[in-house]
C-alpha positions, 0 to 999 in steps of 0.5 A: 799392182797391190794385193787388194786390187787383185781380190775377186771378192770383198773381204769382211772382218769376221771371227768364226772357228775353223778346223783344218788339217793337212796330212796327219795333222789337225789344227784349230784356229779363228778367222780374221777375215773372210770372203766368198773366195777364201779366208785368213786364219789366225794360228801359230801353226804355219803351213807352207805355201801351196799346202792343201788342207781340208777346212771345216767352217763353223758359221754358228748360224744353225746350219751344218758346218761347211767342209771345203778343200783349200790351198795355203796362198800366203803366210803372215809370220809375226811373233805375236798373235797376228800371224797366220795363213791365207787360204783360198777355197778350192772346191767350194760349192755354189750353195756354200759360197752363197751361204758364206756371203749371206752370213758375211753380209748379215752377221752381227758386227765384231766391234760396236761404236761407243 
């Protein structure tokens, strides 16, 4: 079974700033894609699979940031800027989930057709 077939939520290409921390470490990164169930963070900081992190999502929609606990589900190791970590939301409230999904559906596109 391919990974894409196991996803419960549709993924959207989107770049938003996120701050995340584990133990005494603090990191900043940008999403590459996001869904109502989790996101991929482009970052040079690799955390081990299963690591729990506190995540703050900055949607820049005029509302407060979303704080959510996450778990590192997978790691993309590359030598260029394409690497990062896949995070699954652990305790996302229903209202935050709805807000993320509405943002994803109504956001401005990253790329424009010429």
